[in-house]
PDB file of N, CA, C, O and CB in Angstrom:
ATOM      1  N   MET A   1      19.180  97.686 -17.297  1.00  0.00           N
ATOM      2  CA  MET A   1      19.658  96.330 -17.239  1.00  0.00           C
ATOM      3  C   MET A   1      20.125  95.926 -18.576  1.00  0.00           C
ATOM      4  O   MET A   1      19.638  96.410 -19.598  1.00  0.00           O
ATOM      5  CB  MET A   1      18.608  95.390 -16.739  1.00  0.00           C
ATOM      6  N   ASN A   2      21.137  94.975 -18.583  1.00  0.00           N
ATOM      7  CA  ASN A   2      21.683  94.583 -19.903  1.00  0.00           C
ATOM      8  C   ASN A   2      20.733  93.577 -20.629  1.00  0.00           C
ATOM      9  O   ASN A   2      19.782  93.044 -20.058  1.00  0.00           O
ATOM     10  CB  ASN A   2      23.116  93.942 -19.722  1.00  0.00           C
ATOM     11  N   LYS A   3      21.049  93.374 -21.864  1.00  0.00           N
ATOM     12  CA  LYS A   3      20.234  92.540 -22.724  1.00  0.00           C
ATOM     13  C   LYS A   3      20.113  91.140 -22.174  1.00  0.00           C
ATOM     14  O   LYS A   3      19.028  90.560 -22.196  1.00  0.00           O
ATOM     15  CB  LYS A   3      20.805  92.502 -24.116  1.00  0.00           C
ATOM     16  N   GLU A   4      21.208  90.582 -21.681  1.00  0.00           N
ATOM     17  CA  GLU A   4      21.241  89.211 -21.201  1.00  0.00           C
ATOM     18  C   GLU A   4      20.299  88.962 -20.025  1.00  0.00           C
ATOM     19  O   GLU A   4      19.617  87.938 -19.982  1.00  0.00           O
ATOM     20  CB  GLU A   4      22.640  88.853 -20.805  1.00  0.00           C
ATOM     21  N   ILE A   5      20.258  89.906 -19.059  1.00  0.00           N
ATOM     22  CA  ILE A   5      19.407  89.702 -17.905  1.00  0.00           C
ATOM     23  C   ILE A   5      17.940  89.910 -18.324  1.00  0.00           C
ATOM     24  O   ILE A   5      17.046  89.229 -17.822  1.00  0.00           O
ATOM     25  CB  ILE A   5      19.808  90.668 -16.745  1.00  0.00           C
ATOM     26  N   LYS A   6      17.708  90.830 -19.219  1.00  0.00           N
ATOM     27  CA  LYS A   6      16.306  91.018 -19.726  1.00  0.00           C
ATOM     28  C   LYS A   6      15.844  89.717 -20.435  1.00  0.00           C
ATOM     29  O   LYS A   6      14.715  89.273 -20.224  1.00  0.00           O
ATOM     30  CB  LYS A   6      16.220  92.271 -20.743  1.00  0.00           C
ATOM     31  N   GLU A   7      16.659  89.145 -21.223  1.00  0.00           N
ATOM     32  CA  GLU A   7      16.294  87.886 -21.885  1.00  0.00           C
ATOM     33  C   GLU A   7      16.062  86.760 -20.869  1.00  0.00           C
ATOM     34  O   GLU A   7      15.157  85.942 -21.032  1.00  0.00           O
ATOM     35  CB  GLU A   7      17.391  87.472 -22.881  1.00  0.00           C
ATOM     36  N   LYS A   8      16.882  86.732 -19.834  1.00  0.00           N
ATOM     37  CA  LYS A   8      16.704  85.697 -18.805  1.00  0.00           C
ATOM     38  C   LYS A   8      15.420  85.930 -18.041  1.00  0.00           C
ATOM     39  O   LYS A   8      14.725  84.970 -17.707  1.00  0.00           O
ATOM     40  CB  LYS A   8      17.897  85.672 -17.836  1.00  0.00           C
ATOM     41  N   ILE A   9      15.078  87.199 -17.748  1.00  0.00           N
ATOM     42  CA  ILE A   9      13.821  87.498 -17.015  1.00  0.00           C
ATOM     43  C   ILE A   9      12.650  87.056 -17.843  1.00  0.00           C
ATOM     44  O   ILE A   9      11.714  86.455 -17.315  1.00  0.00           O
ATOM     45  CB  ILE A   9      13.696  89.013 -16.677  1.00  0.00           C
ATOM     46  N   ILE A  10      12.672  87.337 -19.136  1.00  0.00           N
ATOM     47  CA  ILE A  10      11.569  86.952 -20.021  1.00  0.00           C
ATOM     48  C   ILE A  10      11.477  85.393 -20.090  1.00  0.00           C
ATOM     49  O   ILE A  10      10.386  84.822 -20.052  1.00  0.00           O
ATOM     50  CB  ILE A  10      11.781  87.573 -21.467  1.00  0.00           C
ATOM     51  N   ALA A  11      12.599  84.764 -20.187  1.00  0.00           N
ATOM     52  CA  ALA A  11      12.577  83.267 -20.270  1.00  0.00           C
ATOM     53  C   ALA A  11      12.069  82.646 -18.993  1.00  0.00           C
ATOM     54  O   ALA A  11      11.300  81.686 -19.045  1.00  0.00           O
ATOM     55  CB  ALA A  11      13.983  82.711 -20.572  1.00  0.00           C
ATOM     56  N   VAL A  12      12.479  83.169 -17.828  1.00  0.00           N
ATOM     57  CA  VAL A  12      12.001  82.679 -16.552  1.00  0.00           C
ATOM     58  C   VAL A  12      10.506  82.911 -16.444  1.00  0.00           C
ATOM     59  O   VAL A  12       9.772  82.010 -16.037  1.00  0.00           O
ATOM     60  CB  VAL A  12      12.740  83.357 -15.393  1.00  0.00           C
ATOM     61  N   CYS A  13      10.040  84.102 -16.802  1.00  0.00           N
ATOM     62  CA  CYS A  13       8.622  84.392 -16.749  1.00  0.00           C
ATOM     63  C   CYS A  13       7.819  83.457 -17.633  1.00  0.00           C
ATOM     64  O   CYS A  13       6.792  82.926 -17.210  1.00  0.00           O
ATOM     65  CB  CYS A  13       8.372  85.817 -17.150  1.00  0.00           C
ATOM     66  N   ASP A  14       8.295  83.249 -18.892  1.00  0.00           N
ATOM     67  CA  ASP A  14       7.613  82.314 -19.815  1.00  0.00           C
ATOM     68  C   ASP A  14       7.588  80.903 -19.233  1.00  0.00           C
ATOM     69  O   ASP A  14       6.560  80.229 -19.306  1.00  0.00           O
ATOM     70  CB  ASP A  14       8.315  82.300 -21.200  1.00  0.00           C
ATOM     71  N   GLU A  15       8.661  80.460 -18.677  1.00  0.00           N
ATOM     72  CA  GLU A  15       8.722  79.138 -18.065  1.00  0.00           C
ATOM     73  C   GLU A  15       7.699  78.997 -16.929  1.00  0.00           C
ATOM     74  O   GLU A  15       6.944  78.027 -16.877  1.00  0.00           O
ATOM     75  CB  GLU A  15      10.135  78.869 -17.539  1.00  0.00           C
ATOM     76  N   LYS A  16       7.689  79.949 -16.052  1.00  0.00           N
ATOM     77  CA  LYS A  16       6.729  79.877 -14.920  1.00  0.00           C
ATOM     78  C   LYS A  16       5.335  79.936 -15.374  1.00  0.00           C
ATOM     79  O   LYS A  16       4.497  79.188 -14.871  1.00  0.00           O
ATOM     80  CB  LYS A  16       6.958  80.977 -13.940  1.00  0.00           C
ATOM     81  N   ILE A  17       5.010  80.843 -16.365  1.00  0.00           N
ATOM     82  CA  ILE A  17       3.632  80.939 -16.867  1.00  0.00           C
ATOM     83  C   ILE A  17       3.203  79.624 -17.494  1.00  0.00           C
ATOM     84  O   ILE A  17       2.094  79.140 -17.269  1.00  0.00           O
ATOM     85  CB  ILE A  17       3.502  82.081 -17.894  1.00  0.00           C
ATOM     86  N   THR A  18       4.095  79.062 -18.279  1.00  0.00           N
ATOM     87  CA  THR A  18       3.794  77.760 -18.961  1.00  0.00           C
ATOM     88  C   THR A  18       3.491  76.659 -17.950  1.00  0.00           C
ATOM     89  O   THR A  18       2.557  75.880 -18.140  1.00  0.00           O
ATOM     90  CB  THR A  18       4.992  77.318 -19.859  1.00  0.00           C
ATOM     91  N   LYS A  19       4.284  76.591 -16.869  1.00  0.00           N
ATOM     92  CA  LYS A  19       4.113  75.571 -15.875  1.00  0.00           C
ATOM     93  C   LYS A  19       2.963  75.778 -14.949  1.00  0.00           C
ATOM     94  O   LYS A  19       2.293  74.818 -14.568  1.00  0.00           O
ATOM     95  CB  LYS A  19       5.307  75.454 -15.107  1.00  0.00           C
ATOM     96  N   LYS A  20       2.704  77.043 -14.563  1.00  0.00           N
ATOM     97  CA  LYS A  20       1.756  77.344 -13.493  1.00  0.00           C
ATOM     98  C   LYS A  20       0.617  78.238 -13.883  1.00  0.00           C
ATOM     99  O   LYS A  20      -0.279  78.454 -13.067  1.00  0.00           O
ATOM    100  CB  LYS A  20       2.458  77.956 -12.380  1.00  0.00           C
ATOM    101  N   GLY A  21       0.596  78.778 -15.092  1.00  0.00           N
ATOM    102  CA  GLY A  21      -0.476  79.620 -15.521  1.00  0.00           C
ATOM    103  C   GLY A  21      -0.210  81.128 -15.327  1.00  0.00           C
ATOM    104  O   GLY A  21       0.791  81.552 -14.748  1.00  0.00           O
ATOM    105  N   ASP A  22      -1.174  81.902 -15.850  1.00  0.00           N
ATOM    106  CA  ASP A  22      -1.037  83.369 -15.805  1.00  0.00           C
ATOM    107  C   ASP A  22      -1.023  84.024 -14.441  1.00  0.00           C
ATOM    108  O   ASP A  22      -0.587  85.167 -14.302  1.00  0.00           O
ATOM    109  CB  ASP A  22      -2.116  83.958 -16.558  1.00  0.00           C
ATOM    110  N   ASN A  23      -1.499  83.308 -13.430  1.00  0.00           N
ATOM    111  CA  ASN A  23      -1.554  83.929 -12.116  1.00  0.00           C
ATOM    112  C   ASN A  23      -0.319  83.657 -11.275  1.00  0.00           C
ATOM    113  O   ASN A  23      -0.271  84.027 -10.102  1.00  0.00           O
ATOM    114  CB  ASN A  23      -2.765  83.457 -11.385  1.00  0.00           C
ATOM    115  N   VAL A  24       0.697  83.001 -11.877  1.00  0.00           N
ATOM    116  CA  VAL A  24       1.886  82.696 -11.109  1.00  0.00           C
ATOM    117  C   VAL A  24       2.648  83.940 -10.726  1.00  0.00           C
ATOM    118  O   VAL A  24       2.839  84.842 -11.542  1.00  0.00           O
ATOM    119  CB  VAL A  24       2.773  81.775 -11.877  1.00  0.00           C
ATOM    120  N   GLY A  25       3.086  83.987  -9.479  1.00  0.00           N
ATOM    121  CA  GLY A  25       3.864  85.084  -9.008  1.00  0.00           C
ATOM    122  C   GLY A  25       5.320  84.703  -8.828  1.00  0.00           C
ATOM    123  O   GLY A  25       5.640  83.521  -8.704  1.00  0.00           O
ATOM    124  N   LEU A  26       6.215  85.694  -8.811  1.00  0.00           N
ATOM    125  CA  LEU A  26       7.616  85.437  -8.588  1.00  0.00           C
ATOM    126  C   LEU A  26       8.290  86.668  -7.964  1.00  0.00           C
ATOM    127  O   LEU A  26       7.735  87.767  -7.960  1.00  0.00           O
ATOM    128  CB  LEU A  26       8.301  85.048  -9.905  1.00  0.00           C
ATOM    129  N   SER A  27       9.479  86.452  -7.448  1.00  0.00           N
ATOM    130  CA  SER A  27      10.226  87.563  -6.943  1.00  0.00           C
ATOM    131  C   SER A  27      11.457  87.736  -7.804  1.00  0.00           C
ATOM    132  O   SER A  27      11.727  86.883  -8.650  1.00  0.00           O
ATOM    133  CB  SER A  27      10.593  87.364  -5.469  1.00  0.00           C
ATOM    134  N   PHE A  28      12.203  88.785  -7.629  1.00  0.00           N
ATOM    135  CA  PHE A  28      13.404  89.029  -8.464  1.00  0.00           C
ATOM    136  C   PHE A  28      14.442  87.951  -8.189  1.00  0.00           C
ATOM    137  O   PHE A  28      15.334  87.752  -9.013  1.00  0.00           O
ATOM    138  CB  PHE A  28      14.010  90.448  -8.185  1.00  0.00           C
ATOM    139  N   TYR A  29      14.360  87.244  -7.057  1.00  0.00           N
ATOM    140  CA  TYR A  29      15.348  86.161  -6.859  1.00  0.00           C
ATOM    141  C   TYR A  29      15.162  85.007  -7.822  1.00  0.00           C
ATOM    142  O   TYR A  29      16.079  84.198  -7.969  1.00  0.00           O
ATOM    143  CB  TYR A  29      15.267  85.636  -5.444  1.00  0.00           C
ATOM    144  N   ALA A  30      14.030  84.889  -8.482  1.00  0.00           N
ATOM    145  CA  ALA A  30      13.733  83.811  -9.400  1.00  0.00           C
ATOM    146  C   ALA A  30      14.713  83.866 -10.642  1.00  0.00           C
ATOM    147  O   ALA A  30      14.856  82.866 -11.345  1.00  0.00           O
ATOM    148  CB  ALA A  30      12.225  83.909  -9.856  1.00  0.00           C
ATOM    149  N   PHE A  31      15.333  84.956 -10.882  1.00  0.00           N
ATOM    150  CA  PHE A  31      16.183  85.140 -12.034  1.00  0.00           C
ATOM    151  C   PHE A  31      17.666  84.791 -11.730  1.00  0.00           C
ATOM    152  O   PHE A  31      18.526  84.931 -12.600  1.00  0.00           O
ATOM    153  CB  PHE A  31      16.065  86.578 -12.521  1.00  0.00           C
ATOM    154  N   PHE A  32      17.945  84.349 -10.520  1.00  0.00           N
ATOM    155  CA  PHE A  32      19.309  84.072 -10.093  1.00  0.00           C
ATOM    156  C   PHE A  32      19.398  82.663  -9.497  1.00  0.00           C
ATOM    157  O   PHE A  32      18.402  82.106  -9.035  1.00  0.00           O
ATOM    158  CB  PHE A  32      19.781  85.130  -9.067  1.00  0.00           C
ATOM    159  N   LYS A  33      20.589  82.110  -9.516  1.00  0.00           N
ATOM    160  CA  LYS A  33      20.905  80.848  -8.878  1.00  0.00           C
ATOM    161  C   LYS A  33      20.888  81.062  -7.412  1.00  0.00           C
ATOM    162  O   LYS A  33      21.015  82.196  -6.951  1.00  0.00           O
ATOM    163  CB  LYS A  33      22.252  80.293  -9.334  1.00  0.00           C
ATOM    164  N   ASN A  34      20.731  79.971  -6.626  1.00  0.00           N
ATOM    165  CA  ASN A  34      20.794  80.102  -5.159  1.00  0.00           C
ATOM    166  C   ASN A  34      22.138  80.639  -4.713  1.00  0.00           C
ATOM    167  O   ASN A  34      22.236  81.301  -3.680  1.00  0.00           O
ATOM    168  CB  ASN A  34      20.528  78.753  -4.483  1.00  0.00           C
ATOM    169  N   LYS A  35      23.188  80.355  -5.497  1.00  0.00           N
ATOM    170  CA  LYS A  35      24.518  80.869  -5.208  1.00  0.00           C
ATOM    171  C   LYS A  35      24.611  82.316  -5.754  1.00  0.00           C
ATOM    172  O   LYS A  35      24.378  82.552  -6.940  1.00  0.00           O
ATOM    173  CB  LYS A  35      25.632  79.940  -5.842  1.00  0.00           C
ATOM    174  N   ASN A  36      24.931  83.208  -4.932  1.00  0.00           N
ATOM    175  CA  ASN A  36      25.043  84.610  -5.299  1.00  0.00           C
ATOM    176  C   ASN A  36      26.398  84.857  -6.031  1.00  0.00           C
ATOM    177  O   ASN A  36      27.357  85.334  -5.425  1.00  0.00           O
ATOM    178  CB  ASN A  36      24.919  85.515  -4.022  1.00  0.00           C
ATOM    179  N   ASP A  37      26.450  84.530  -7.313  1.00  0.00           N
ATOM    180  CA  ASP A  37      27.697  84.607  -8.029  1.00  0.00           C
ATOM    181  C   ASP A  37      27.878  85.933  -8.771  1.00  0.00           C
ATOM    182  O   ASP A  37      28.934  86.183  -9.353  1.00  0.00           O
ATOM    183  CB  ASP A  37      27.788  83.471  -8.990  1.00  0.00           C
ATOM    184  N   ASN A  38      26.854  86.773  -8.746  1.00  0.00           N
ATOM    185  CA  ASN A  38      26.943  88.081  -9.422  1.00  0.00           C
ATOM    186  C   ASN A  38      26.173  89.133  -8.582  1.00  0.00           C
ATOM    187  O   ASN A  38      25.082  89.559  -8.961  1.00  0.00           O
ATOM    188  CB  ASN A  38      26.356  87.996 -10.901  1.00  0.00           C
ATOM    189  N   PRO A  39      26.754  89.535  -7.455  1.00  0.00           N
ATOM    190  CA  PRO A  39      26.026  90.468  -6.612  1.00  0.00           C
ATOM    191  C   PRO A  39      25.682  91.798  -7.197  1.00  0.00           C
ATOM    192  O   PRO A  39      24.644  92.363  -6.854  1.00  0.00           O
ATOM    193  CB  PRO A  39      26.770  90.695  -5.438  1.00  0.00           C
ATOM    194  N   SER A  40      26.516  92.332  -8.078  1.00  0.00           N
ATOM    195  CA  SER A  40      26.189  93.635  -8.655  1.00  0.00           C
ATOM    196  C   SER A  40      24.988  93.518  -9.600  1.00  0.00           C
ATOM    197  O   SER A  40      24.173  94.440  -9.646  1.00  0.00           O
ATOM    198  CB  SER A  40      27.410  94.215  -9.406  1.00  0.00           C
ATOM    199  N   LEU A  41      24.851  92.456 -10.332  1.00  0.00           N
ATOM    200  CA  LEU A  41      23.670  92.286 -11.195  1.00  0.00           C
ATOM    201  C   LEU A  41      22.424  92.064 -10.314  1.00  0.00           C
ATOM    202  O   LEU A  41      21.365  92.627 -10.589  1.00  0.00           O
ATOM    203  CB  LEU A  41      23.872  91.075 -12.192  1.00  0.00           C
ATOM    204  N   LEU A  42      22.552  91.241  -9.252  1.00  0.00           N
ATOM    205  CA  LEU A  42      21.450  91.079  -8.336  1.00  0.00           C
ATOM    206  C   LEU A  42      20.961  92.383  -7.768  1.00  0.00           C
ATOM    207  O   LEU A  42      19.757  92.627  -7.686  1.00  0.00           O
ATOM    208  CB  LEU A  42      21.838  90.179  -7.240  1.00  0.00           C
ATOM    209  N   MET A  43      21.896  93.220  -7.377  1.00  0.00           N
ATOM    210  CA  MET A  43      21.525  94.550  -6.845  1.00  0.00           C
ATOM    211  C   MET A  43      20.882  95.471  -7.898  1.00  0.00           C
ATOM    212  O   MET A  43      19.993  96.263  -7.586  1.00  0.00           O
ATOM    213  CB  MET A  43      22.763  95.234  -6.274  1.00  0.00           C
ATOM    214  N   GLU A  44      21.354  95.347  -9.152  1.00  0.00           N
ATOM    215  CA  GLU A  44      20.766  96.125 -10.234  1.00  0.00           C
ATOM    216  C   GLU A  44      19.311  95.751 -10.498  1.00  0.00           C
ATOM    217  O   GLU A  44      18.468  96.623 -10.704  1.00  0.00           O
ATOM    218  CB  GLU A  44      21.574  95.943 -11.493  1.00  0.00           C
ATOM    219  N   VAL A  45      19.016  94.432 -10.492  1.00  0.00           N
ATOM    220  CA  VAL A  45      17.698  93.929 -10.674  1.00  0.00           C
ATOM    221  C   VAL A  45      16.810  94.292  -9.459  1.00  0.00           C
ATOM    222  O   VAL A  45      15.650  94.677  -9.603  1.00  0.00           O
ATOM    223  CB  VAL A  45      17.745  92.421 -10.896  1.00  0.00           C
ATOM    224  N   ALA A  46      17.410  94.151  -8.259  1.00  0.00           N
ATOM    225  CA  ALA A  46      16.639  94.504  -7.042  1.00  0.00           C
ATOM    226  C   ALA A  46      16.308  95.997  -7.015  1.00  0.00           C
ATOM    227  O   ALA A  46      15.220  96.386  -6.590  1.00  0.00           O
ATOM    228  CB  ALA A  46      17.433  94.121  -5.763  1.00  0.00           C
ATOM    229  N   THR A  47      17.255  96.838  -7.471  1.00  0.00           N
ATOM    230  CA  THR A  47      16.985  98.270  -7.500  1.00  0.00           C
ATOM    231  C   THR A  47      15.853  98.567  -8.518  1.00  0.00           C
ATOM    232  O   THR A  47      14.952  99.359  -8.239  1.00  0.00           O
ATOM    233  CB  THR A  47      18.288  99.064  -7.866  1.00  0.00           C
ATOM    234  N   TRP A  48      15.918  97.925  -9.685  1.00  0.00           N
ATOM    235  CA  TRP A  48      14.867  98.093 -10.683  1.00  0.00           C
ATOM    236  C   TRP A  48      13.539  97.672 -10.114  1.00  0.00           C
ATOM    237  O   TRP A  48      12.548  98.376 -10.305  1.00  0.00           O
ATOM    238  CB  TRP A  48      15.176  97.295 -11.947  1.00  0.00           C
ATOM    239  N   TRP A  49      13.477  96.566  -9.429  1.00  0.00           N
ATOM    240  CA  TRP A  49      12.272  96.024  -8.885  1.00  0.00           C
ATOM    241  C   TRP A  49      11.716  96.841  -7.690  1.00  0.00           C
ATOM    242  O   TRP A  49      10.532  97.175  -7.645  1.00  0.00           O
ATOM    243  CB  TRP A  49      12.525  94.612  -8.472  1.00  0.00           C
ATOM    244  N   ILE A  50      12.589  97.141  -6.754  1.00  0.00           N
ATOM    245  CA  ILE A  50      12.131  97.756  -5.435  1.00  0.00           C
ATOM    246  C   ILE A  50      12.104  99.254  -5.553  1.00  0.00           C
ATOM    247  O   ILE A  50      11.055  99.860  -5.332  1.00  0.00           O
ATOM    248  CB  ILE A  50      13.078  97.347  -4.231  1.00  0.00           C
ATOM    249  N   GLU A  51      13.249  99.903  -5.903  1.00  0.00           N
ATOM    250  CA  GLU A  51      13.253 101.345  -5.869  1.00  0.00           C
ATOM    251  C   GLU A  51      12.658 102.014  -7.089  1.00  0.00           C
ATOM    252  O   GLU A  51      11.926 102.995  -6.960  1.00  0.00           O
ATOM    253  CB  GLU A  51      14.615 101.811  -5.692  1.00  0.00           C
ATOM    254  N   THR A  52      12.957 101.502  -8.270  1.00  0.00           N
ATOM    255  CA  THR A  52      12.441 102.168  -9.467  1.00  0.00           C
ATOM    256  C   THR A  52      10.976 101.940  -9.667  1.00  0.00           C
ATOM    257  O   THR A  52      10.248 102.890  -9.957  1.00  0.00           O
ATOM    258  CB  THR A  52      13.176 101.707 -10.675  1.00  0.00           C
ATOM    259  N   HIS A  53      10.504 100.713  -9.526  1.00  0.00           N
ATOM    260  CA  HIS A  53       9.106 100.386  -9.855  1.00  0.00           C
ATOM    261  C   HIS A  53       8.267 100.170  -8.597  1.00  0.00           C
ATOM    262  O   HIS A  53       7.053 100.013  -8.726  1.00  0.00           O
ATOM    263  CB  HIS A  53       9.046  99.132 -10.738  1.00  0.00           C
ATOM    264  N   LYS A  54       8.821 100.152  -7.418  1.00  0.00           N
ATOM    265  CA  LYS A  54       8.062 100.024  -6.177  1.00  0.00           C
ATOM    266  C   LYS A  54       7.167  98.796  -6.170  1.00  0.00           C
ATOM    267  O   LYS A  54       6.012  98.833  -5.748  1.00  0.00           O
ATOM    268  CB  LYS A  54       7.226 101.260  -5.952  1.00  0.00           C
ATOM    269  N   LEU A  55       7.773  97.663  -6.676  1.00  0.00           N
ATOM    270  CA  LEU A  55       6.955  96.434  -6.775  1.00  0.00           C
ATOM    271  C   LEU A  55       6.985  95.700  -5.456  1.00  0.00           C
ATOM    272  O   LEU A  55       7.925  95.829  -4.672  1.00  0.00           O
ATOM    273  CB  LEU A  55       7.462  95.505  -7.916  1.00  0.00           C
ATOM    274  N   ASP A  56       5.940  94.927  -5.224  1.00  0.00           N
ATOM    275  CA  ASP A  56       5.872  94.027  -4.031  1.00  0.00           C
ATOM    276  C   ASP A  56       6.951  92.932  -4.197  1.00  0.00           C
ATOM    277  O   ASP A  56       7.568  92.754  -5.247  1.00  0.00           O
ATOM    278  CB  ASP A  56       4.403  93.363  -3.874  1.00  0.00           C
ATOM    279  N   HIS A  57       7.125  92.201  -3.043  1.00  0.00           N
ATOM    280  CA  HIS A  57       8.099  91.132  -3.124  1.00  0.00           C
ATOM    281  C   HIS A  57       7.751  90.108  -4.202  1.00  0.00           C
ATOM    282  O   HIS A  57       8.621  89.671  -4.955  1.00  0.00           O
ATOM    283  CB  HIS A  57       8.215  90.450  -1.789  1.00  0.00           C
ATOM    284  N   PHE A  58       6.493  89.735  -4.270  1.00  0.00           N
ATOM    285  CA  PHE A  58       6.008  88.827  -5.289  1.00  0.00           C
ATOM    286  C   PHE A  58       5.090  89.578  -6.207  1.00  0.00           C
ATOM    287  O   PHE A  58       4.201  90.309  -5.768  1.00  0.00           O
ATOM    288  CB  PHE A  58       5.297  87.620  -4.674  1.00  0.00           C
ATOM    289  N   GLU A  59       5.320  89.386  -7.529  1.00  0.00           N
ATOM    290  CA  GLU A  59       4.477  90.003  -8.579  1.00  0.00           C
ATOM    291  C   GLU A  59       4.162  88.961  -9.635  1.00  0.00           C
ATOM    292  O   GLU A  59       4.880  87.969  -9.761  1.00  0.00           O
ATOM    293  CB  GLU A  59       5.186  91.244  -9.229  1.00  0.00           C
ATOM    294  N   LYS A  60       3.109  89.172 -10.388  1.00  0.00           N
ATOM    295  CA  LYS A  60       2.695  88.279 -11.431  1.00  0.00           C
ATOM    296  C   LYS A  60       3.781  88.264 -12.503  1.00  0.00           C
ATOM    297  O   LYS A  60       4.285  89.316 -12.896  1.00  0.00           O
ATOM    298  CB  LYS A  60       1.324  88.698 -12.013  1.00  0.00           C
ATOM    299  N   ALA A  61       4.142  87.057 -12.978  1.00  0.00           N
ATOM    300  CA  ALA A  61       5.157  86.923 -14.030  1.00  0.00           C
ATOM    301  C   ALA A  61       4.692  87.610 -15.319  1.00  0.00           C
ATOM    302  O   ALA A  61       5.519  88.151 -16.054  1.00  0.00           O
ATOM    303  CB  ALA A  61       5.463  85.428 -14.300  1.00  0.00           C
ATOM    304  N   VAL A  62       3.408  87.599 -15.602  1.00  0.00           N
ATOM    305  CA  VAL A  62       2.924  88.286 -16.834  1.00  0.00           C
ATOM    306  C   VAL A  62       3.169  89.805 -16.760  1.00  0.00           C
ATOM    307  O   VAL A  62       3.473  90.442 -17.769  1.00  0.00           O
ATOM    308  CB  VAL A  62       1.397  88.010 -17.048  1.00  0.00           C
ATOM    309  N   LYS A  63       3.031  90.370 -15.550  1.00  0.00           N
ATOM    310  CA  LYS A  63       3.221  91.800 -15.331  1.00  0.00           C
ATOM    311  C   LYS A  63       4.752  92.149 -15.537  1.00  0.00           C
ATOM    312  O   LYS A  63       5.104  93.119 -16.210  1.00  0.00           O
ATOM    313  CB  LYS A  63       2.717  92.205 -13.857  1.00  0.00           C
ATOM    314  N   ILE A  64       5.602  91.323 -14.934  1.00  0.00           N
ATOM    315  CA  ILE A  64       7.071  91.586 -15.065  1.00  0.00           C
ATOM    316  C   ILE A  64       7.501  91.484 -16.548  1.00  0.00           C
ATOM    317  O   ILE A  64       8.239  92.325 -17.061  1.00  0.00           O
ATOM    318  CB  ILE A  64       7.909  90.555 -14.185  1.00  0.00           C
ATOM    319  N   LYS A  65       7.015  90.436 -17.199  1.00  0.00           N
ATOM    320  CA  LYS A  65       7.437  90.223 -18.620  1.00  0.00           C
ATOM    321  C   LYS A  65       6.961  91.436 -19.444  1.00  0.00           C
ATOM    322  O   LYS A  65       7.711  91.923 -20.290  1.00  0.00           O
ATOM    323  CB  LYS A  65       6.828  88.848 -19.220  1.00  0.00           C
ATOM    324  N   LYS A  66       5.784  91.911 -19.226  1.00  0.00           N
ATOM    325  CA  LYS A  66       5.245  93.060 -19.968  1.00  0.00           C
ATOM    326  C   LYS A  66       6.109  94.283 -19.662  1.00  0.00           C
ATOM    327  O   LYS A  66       6.399  95.058 -20.574  1.00  0.00           O
ATOM    328  CB  LYS A  66       3.739  93.328 -19.593  1.00  0.00           C
ATOM    329  N   MET A  67       6.520  94.479 -18.437  1.00  0.00           N
ATOM    330  CA  MET A  67       7.316  95.650 -18.083  1.00  0.00           C
ATOM    331  C   MET A  67       8.698  95.575 -18.766  1.00  0.00           C
ATOM    332  O   MET A  67       9.180  96.579 -19.290  1.00  0.00           O
ATOM    333  CB  MET A  67       7.471  95.753 -16.536  1.00  0.00           C
ATOM    334  N   ILE A  68       9.314  94.423 -18.760  1.00  0.00           N
ATOM    335  CA  ILE A  68      10.614  94.248 -19.417  1.00  0.00           C
ATOM    336  C   ILE A  68      10.533  94.467 -20.911  1.00  0.00           C
ATOM    337  O   ILE A  68      11.412  95.095 -21.501  1.00  0.00           O
ATOM    338  CB  ILE A  68      11.160  92.866 -19.141  1.00  0.00           C
ATOM    339  N   LEU A  69       9.477  93.950 -21.528  1.00  0.00           N
ATOM    340  CA  LEU A  69       9.349  94.121 -22.992  1.00  0.00           C
ATOM    341  C   LEU A  69       9.148  95.592 -23.389  1.00  0.00           C
ATOM    342  O   LEU A  69       9.470  95.990 -24.509  1.00  0.00           O
ATOM    343  CB  LEU A  69       8.168  93.282 -23.519  1.00  0.00           C
ATOM    344  N   LYS A  70       8.606  96.402 -22.444  1.00  0.00           N
ATOM    345  CA  LYS A  70       8.405  97.792 -22.754  1.00  0.00           C
ATOM    346  C   LYS A  70       9.732  98.601 -22.694  1.00  0.00           C
ATOM    347  O   LYS A  70       9.824  99.687 -23.265  1.00  0.00           O
ATOM    348  CB  LYS A  70       7.378  98.378 -21.793  1.00  0.00           C
ATOM    349  N   GLU A  71      10.685  98.091 -22.043  1.00  0.00           N
ATOM    350  CA  GLU A  71      11.981  98.832 -21.819  1.00  0.00           C
ATOM    351  C   GLU A  71      12.883  98.710 -23.050  1.00  0.00           C
ATOM    352  O   GLU A  71      13.989  99.250 -23.061  1.00  0.00           O
ATOM    353  CB  GLU A  71      12.745  98.271 -20.546  1.00  0.00           C
TER     354      GLU A  71
END
């Protein structure tokens, strides 16, 4: 994934954690607007989430942030 989407994922995770605490869960859709204006990027993140890492639909934001920071 490119640097911009990684930064966006980290920012969204930080925002959700700040608002709702360490147990907050999210799906990969949380990183995109309701309007699908970049389908190829959405598929790239979905592939990373579903095929590469075999994650559930909802995962803890702290877990996702940690995974992105390791990449």
